[in-house]
A tleap script that builds the chain and sets N, CA, C and O, in Angstrom:
source leaprc.protein.ff14SB
mol = sequence {
  NMET ARG GLU ASN SER ILE LYS LYS TYR ARG
  LEU LYS ARG GLY LEU THR GLN GLU GLU LEU
  ALA GLU LYS LEU GLY VAL ASN ARG VAL SER
  ILE SER TYR TRP GLU ARG GLY LEU ALA LEU
  PRO LYS GLY SER ARG LEU LEU ASP VAL SER
  THR ALA LEU GLY VAL SER VAL ASP LYS LEU
  LEU ARG PRO GLN CTHR
}
set mol.1.N position { 103.604 93.262 110.667 }
set mol.1.CA position { 102.878 93.640 109.876 }
set mol.1.C position { 101.622 93.411 110.003 }
set mol.1.O position { 101.184 92.353 110.455 }
set mol.2.N position { 100.725 94.629 109.518 }
set mol.2.CA position { 99.157 94.448 109.738 }
set mol.2.C position { 98.598 93.318 109.089 }
set mol.2.O position { 99.056 92.822 108.060 }
set mol.3.N position { 97.481 92.873 109.780 }
set mol.3.CA position { 96.733 91.804 108.861 }
set mol.3.C position { 96.463 92.009 107.630 }
set mol.3.O position { 96.789 91.195 106.766 }
set mol.4.N position { 95.721 93.313 107.319 }
set mol.4.CA position { 94.967 93.553 106.142 }
set mol.4.C position { 95.901 94.331 105.334 }
set mol.4.O position { 95.301 94.764 104.350 }
set mol.5.N position { 97.281 94.729 105.353 }
set mol.5.CA position { 97.929 95.324 104.557 }
set mol.5.C position { 98.367 94.494 103.129 }
set mol.5.O position { 98.547 95.116 102.083 }
set mol.6.N position { 98.471 93.456 103.192 }
set mol.6.CA position { 98.754 92.708 101.852 }
set mol.6.C position { 97.219 92.885 101.144 }
set mol.6.O position { 96.962 93.435 100.073 }
set mol.7.N position { 96.224 92.193 102.159 }
set mol.7.CA position { 94.997 92.136 101.299 }
set mol.7.C position { 94.599 93.442 100.780 }
set mol.7.O position { 94.122 93.571 99.653 }
set mol.8.N position { 94.789 94.413 101.587 }
set mol.8.CA position { 94.220 96.021 101.171 }
set mol.8.C position { 95.078 96.439 99.661 }
set mol.8.O position { 94.460 96.941 98.722 }
set mol.9.N position { 96.383 96.189 99.601 }
set mol.9.CA position { 96.847 96.476 98.466 }
set mol.9.C position { 96.805 95.385 97.318 }
set mol.9.O position { 96.994 95.758 96.160 }
set mol.10.N position { 96.573 94.098 97.587 }
set mol.10.CA position { 96.182 93.046 96.723 }
set mol.10.C position { 94.810 93.749 96.085 }
set mol.10.O position { 94.760 94.058 94.894 }
set mol.11.N position { 93.851 93.939 96.885 }
set mol.11.CA position { 92.735 94.155 96.004 }
set mol.11.C position { 92.810 95.511 95.412 }
set mol.11.O position { 92.334 95.656 94.286 }
set mol.12.N position { 93.332 96.503 96.006 }
set mol.12.CA position { 93.698 97.811 95.085 }
set mol.12.C position { 94.235 97.750 93.551 }
set mol.12.O position { 94.111 98.564 92.637 }
set mol.13.N position { 94.882 96.475 93.608 }
set mol.13.CA position { 95.742 95.852 92.299 }
set mol.13.C position { 94.780 95.191 91.401 }
set mol.13.O position { 94.931 94.942 90.205 }
set mol.14.N position { 93.633 94.911 92.259 }
set mol.14.CA position { 92.804 94.050 91.429 }
set mol.14.C position { 93.199 92.514 91.011 }
set mol.14.O position { 92.822 91.939 89.990 }
set mol.15.N position { 94.011 92.007 91.996 }
set mol.15.CA position { 94.451 90.709 92.412 }
set mol.15.C position { 93.615 89.776 92.887 }
set mol.15.O position { 92.728 90.159 93.649 }
set mol.16.N position { 93.710 88.387 92.550 }
set mol.16.CA position { 93.117 87.423 93.442 }
set mol.16.C position { 94.195 86.949 94.194 }
set mol.16.O position { 95.360 87.248 93.933 }
set mol.17.N position { 93.871 86.255 95.076 }
set mol.17.CA position { 94.974 85.524 96.077 }
set mol.17.C position { 95.645 84.481 94.955 }
set mol.17.O position { 96.861 84.310 95.054 }
set mol.18.N position { 95.155 83.996 94.230 }
set mol.18.CA position { 95.973 83.011 93.175 }
set mol.18.C position { 96.709 83.633 92.605 }
set mol.18.O position { 97.866 83.214 92.574 }
set mol.19.N position { 96.369 84.950 91.873 }
set mol.19.CA position { 97.231 85.748 91.057 }
set mol.19.C position { 98.348 86.236 91.348 }
set mol.19.O position { 99.400 86.256 90.710 }
set mol.20.N position { 97.949 86.825 92.827 }
set mol.20.CA position { 99.379 86.969 93.477 }
set mol.20.C position { 100.465 85.920 93.933 }
set mol.20.O position { 101.686 86.074 93.950 }
set mol.21.N position { 99.758 84.865 94.281 }
set mol.21.CA position { 100.500 83.706 94.520 }
set mol.21.C position { 101.215 83.359 93.252 }
set mol.21.O position { 102.331 82.899 93.492 }
set mol.22.N position { 100.958 83.426 92.114 }
set mol.22.CA position { 101.241 83.042 90.907 }
set mol.22.C position { 102.728 83.864 90.574 }
set mol.22.O position { 103.798 83.294 90.359 }
set mol.23.N position { 102.513 85.286 90.590 }
set mol.23.CA position { 103.538 86.301 90.525 }
set mol.23.C position { 104.633 85.918 91.356 }
set mol.23.O position { 105.798 85.945 90.959 }
set mol.24.N position { 104.284 85.560 92.509 }
set mol.24.CA position { 105.439 85.504 93.578 }
set mol.24.C position { 105.983 83.916 93.764 }
set mol.24.O position { 106.799 83.685 94.657 }
set mol.25.N position { 105.638 83.136 93.133 }
set mol.25.CA position { 105.984 81.686 92.845 }
set mol.25.C position { 105.627 81.085 94.434 }
set mol.25.O position { 106.475 80.350 94.940 }
set mol.26.N position { 104.589 81.345 95.077 }
set mol.26.CA position { 104.242 80.660 96.109 }
set mol.26.C position { 102.687 79.874 95.976 }
set mol.26.O position { 102.168 79.894 94.860 }
set mol.27.N position { 102.187 79.406 96.747 }
set mol.27.CA position { 100.748 78.870 96.784 }
set mol.27.C position { 99.765 79.604 97.440 }
set mol.27.O position { 100.209 80.175 98.435 }
set mol.28.N position { 98.534 79.792 97.217 }
set mol.28.CA position { 97.530 80.725 97.345 }
set mol.28.C position { 97.579 80.406 99.149 }
set mol.28.O position { 97.231 81.399 99.787 }
set mol.29.N position { 97.840 79.559 99.746 }
set mol.29.CA position { 97.612 79.295 101.171 }
set mol.29.C position { 98.645 80.261 101.759 }
set mol.29.O position { 98.263 80.909 102.733 }
set mol.30.N position { 99.845 80.451 101.335 }
set mol.30.CA position { 100.744 81.366 101.900 }
set mol.30.C position { 100.250 82.689 101.860 }
set mol.30.O position { 100.554 83.494 102.741 }
set mol.31.N position { 99.264 83.083 100.592 }
set mol.31.CA position { 98.742 84.446 100.713 }
set mol.31.C position { 97.984 84.549 101.889 }
set mol.31.O position { 98.164 85.419 102.742 }
set mol.32.N position { 97.040 83.565 101.943 }
set mol.32.CA position { 95.910 83.833 102.737 }
set mol.32.C position { 96.317 83.935 104.346 }
set mol.32.O position { 95.714 84.633 105.161 }
set mol.33.N position { 97.638 82.965 104.677 }
set mol.33.CA position { 98.269 83.285 105.878 }
set mol.33.C position { 98.819 84.656 106.124 }
set mol.33.O position { 98.690 85.253 107.193 }
set mol.34.N position { 99.447 85.121 105.059 }
set mol.34.CA position { 100.010 86.522 105.306 }
set mol.34.C position { 99.114 87.401 105.149 }
set mol.34.O position { 99.526 88.553 105.288 }
set mol.35.N position { 97.980 87.278 104.898 }
set mol.35.CA position { 96.944 88.588 105.000 }
set mol.35.C position { 96.238 88.332 106.153 }
set mol.35.O position { 95.879 89.303 106.820 }
set mol.36.N position { 95.880 86.867 106.637 }
set mol.36.CA position { 95.305 87.228 108.146 }
set mol.36.C position { 96.305 87.152 109.206 }
set mol.36.O position { 95.989 86.782 110.337 }
set mol.37.N position { 97.320 87.435 108.940 }
set mol.37.CA position { 98.473 87.503 110.044 }
set mol.37.C position { 98.957 86.227 110.735 }
set mol.37.O position { 99.424 86.250 111.874 }
set mol.38.N position { 98.825 85.083 109.987 }
set mol.38.CA position { 99.249 83.949 110.623 }
set mol.38.C position { 100.644 83.590 110.429 }
set mol.38.O position { 101.169 82.788 111.202 }
set mol.39.N position { 101.342 84.150 109.394 }
set mol.39.CA position { 102.733 84.104 108.891 }
set mol.39.C position { 103.011 85.360 108.224 }
set mol.39.O position { 102.237 86.290 107.997 }
set mol.40.N position { 104.453 85.218 107.900 }
set mol.40.CA position { 104.870 86.537 107.399 }
set mol.40.C position { 105.771 86.282 106.103 }
set mol.40.O position { 106.466 85.266 106.144 }
set mol.41.N position { 105.827 86.878 105.246 }
set mol.41.CA position { 106.689 86.752 103.845 }
set mol.41.C position { 108.086 86.649 104.693 }
set mol.41.O position { 108.278 87.357 105.681 }
set mol.42.N position { 108.998 85.741 104.235 }
set mol.42.CA position { 110.443 85.483 104.778 }
set mol.42.C position { 111.215 86.388 103.703 }
set mol.42.O position { 110.978 86.437 102.496 }
set mol.43.N position { 112.361 87.212 104.536 }
set mol.43.CA position { 113.487 87.350 103.607 }
set mol.43.C position { 113.181 88.380 102.598 }
set mol.43.O position { 112.592 89.418 102.901 }
set mol.44.N position { 113.610 88.080 101.289 }
set mol.44.CA position { 113.640 88.813 100.016 }
set mol.44.C position { 111.999 88.815 99.766 }
set mol.44.O position { 111.345 89.737 99.280 }
set mol.45.N position { 111.540 87.601 100.204 }
set mol.45.CA position { 110.028 87.706 99.860 }
set mol.45.C position { 109.426 88.781 99.916 }
set mol.45.O position { 108.748 89.232 98.992 }
set mol.46.N position { 109.616 89.362 101.091 }
set mol.46.CA position { 108.782 90.826 101.329 }
set mol.46.C position { 108.965 91.731 100.270 }
set mol.46.O position { 108.023 92.388 99.828 }
set mol.47.N position { 110.111 91.814 99.831 }
set mol.47.CA position { 110.471 92.915 98.802 }
set mol.47.C position { 109.720 92.534 97.379 }
set mol.47.O position { 109.390 93.367 96.534 }
set mol.48.N position { 109.507 91.048 97.280 }
set mol.48.CA position { 108.989 90.580 96.320 }
set mol.48.C position { 107.660 91.104 96.257 }
set mol.48.O position { 107.165 91.655 95.274 }
set mol.49.N position { 107.020 90.869 97.544 }
set mol.49.CA position { 105.451 91.223 97.635 }
set mol.49.C position { 105.194 92.826 97.319 }
set mol.49.O position { 104.211 93.284 96.737 }
set mol.50.N position { 106.232 93.512 97.805 }
set mol.50.CA position { 105.744 95.020 97.821 }
set mol.50.C position { 106.137 95.162 96.374 }
set mol.50.O position { 105.327 95.809 95.710 }
set mol.51.N position { 107.152 94.727 95.756 }
set mol.51.CA position { 106.966 95.195 94.272 }
set mol.51.C position { 105.775 94.599 93.501 }
set mol.51.O position { 105.127 95.387 92.813 }
set mol.52.N position { 105.432 93.400 93.525 }
set mol.52.CA position { 104.238 93.032 93.171 }
set mol.52.C position { 102.994 93.800 93.334 }
set mol.52.O position { 102.104 93.855 92.485 }
set mol.53.N position { 102.987 94.413 94.520 }
set mol.53.CA position { 101.772 95.151 94.963 }
set mol.53.C position { 101.908 96.659 94.565 }
set mol.53.O position { 100.942 97.420 94.522 }
set mol.54.N position { 103.307 97.051 94.251 }
set mol.54.CA position { 103.455 98.311 93.759 }
set mol.54.C position { 103.572 99.370 95.110 }
set mol.54.O position { 103.273 100.559 95.000 }
set mol.55.N position { 103.953 98.892 96.134 }
set mol.55.CA position { 103.977 99.926 97.676 }
set mol.55.C position { 105.271 99.410 98.139 }
set mol.55.O position { 105.678 98.294 97.816 }
set mol.56.N position { 105.947 100.255 98.926 }
set mol.56.CA position { 106.963 100.178 99.605 }
set mol.56.C position { 106.966 99.157 100.730 }
set mol.56.O position { 105.858 98.847 101.168 }
set mol.57.N position { 108.050 98.582 101.269 }
set mol.57.CA position { 108.042 97.531 102.135 }
set mol.57.C position { 107.695 98.524 103.483 }
set mol.57.O position { 107.317 97.878 104.460 }
set mol.58.N position { 107.753 99.651 103.627 }
set mol.58.CA position { 107.555 100.577 104.603 }
set mol.58.C position { 106.046 100.426 104.871 }
set mol.58.O position { 105.549 100.169 105.967 }
set mol.59.N position { 105.356 100.632 103.654 }
set mol.59.CA position { 103.724 100.848 103.502 }
set mol.59.C position { 103.052 99.206 104.157 }
set mol.59.O position { 101.910 98.995 104.566 }
set mol.60.N position { 103.914 98.485 104.088 }
set mol.60.CA position { 103.208 97.135 104.339 }
set mol.60.C position { 103.274 96.687 105.744 }
set mol.60.O position { 102.560 95.898 106.361 }
set mol.61.N position { 104.447 97.477 106.153 }
set mol.61.CA position { 104.674 97.137 107.722 }
set mol.61.C position { 104.401 98.360 108.508 }
set mol.61.O position { 104.732 98.297 109.692 }
set mol.62.N position { 103.816 99.561 108.052 }
set mol.62.CA position { 103.269 100.561 108.883 }
set mol.62.C position { 101.986 100.200 108.972 }
set mol.62.O position { 101.303 99.803 108.028 }
set mol.63.N position { 101.530 100.366 110.428 }
set mol.63.CA position { 100.094 100.296 110.905 }
set mol.63.C position { 98.993 100.979 109.951 }
set mol.63.O position { 99.102 102.175 109.680 }
set mol.64.N position { 98.089 100.321 109.520 }
set mol.64.CA position { 97.215 101.067 108.858 }
set mol.64.C position { 96.152 102.177 109.419 }
set mol.64.O position { 95.620 101.796 110.462 }
set mol.65.N position { 95.796 103.240 109.043 }
set mol.65.CA position { 95.023 104.152 109.741 }
set mol.65.C position { 93.558 104.137 109.065 }
set mol.65.O position { 92.669 104.867 109.502 }
savepdb mol mol.pdb
quit
């Protein structure tokens, strides 16, 4: 997953890291790690992220142009 994918779509939705974390039931540090490419959402959490951001898992995984 590209480093900026989650951040890009989070910002498009007008969400802060804290707001996205609350929606997903994780802490803000997790969101920060995902956005910086230091960790990846695990298992079904990836589907939860894509749903919260209104994009497909494919878009989150596809390299940005």
